[in-house]
Phi, psi and omega in degrees: 000135180274130179284123182256356184286140175269336182230141176287146177275143179249133177295129178209099180269105182207160182296139176217157179223127171260134180216148177202118183055242182269354184273125177232120181240115180272150179193193178232128174294134178262315177205165185210152172225186177285346183245347184188183183204163173241128185237131174263119182276145180293323181234141179301145181203177175239120177242107182298139176301134181094348179289151183246143182220162167268134178245129174244127181242122181266119181257128179299149181064021178224120183286341183249113181290159173284137181231126185221159168258132186229162174236135179287124179253335173207153185206138167236182186308321184234004182233139177231127172263126183233150171249148182279131178263313179206161181248142176265142176054230183261022184301319184297315180291324178292323178294318178300317178295319179296315179302316181296318183287329183272338185277151174246167179302327180288334180273327187227123182289166178302321180296317179294319176303317181294321176300314180296317179299316179296319180296317178297314180299320178297320179290321181295326178291330183286337186289000000 
């Protein structure tokens, strides 16, 4: 199987919520990258591939959750793999900082660190 990821995923077990219209699905984030995440849902559900949701990720010691728009790319009864479509507010720069702070050299290569730094620098210039 060919690896298509641009960024390595970092383990981050934290509360998350997927929502769309009246549907609210609570779960726990299992891992995250700059492009996507894996979420374990509290209750089994069906999320069609290609469906879009708002994702809220609650980070401990941070009063403002990360907020993203996501698309379901794979799904099993209790797990959803999502890719990020867009970021709300300053979520992208905050996620880049979080990824940098949580990753270790064994988890993230020097090249990947540099990608995150460039992405963060680009966002900071846009603000």
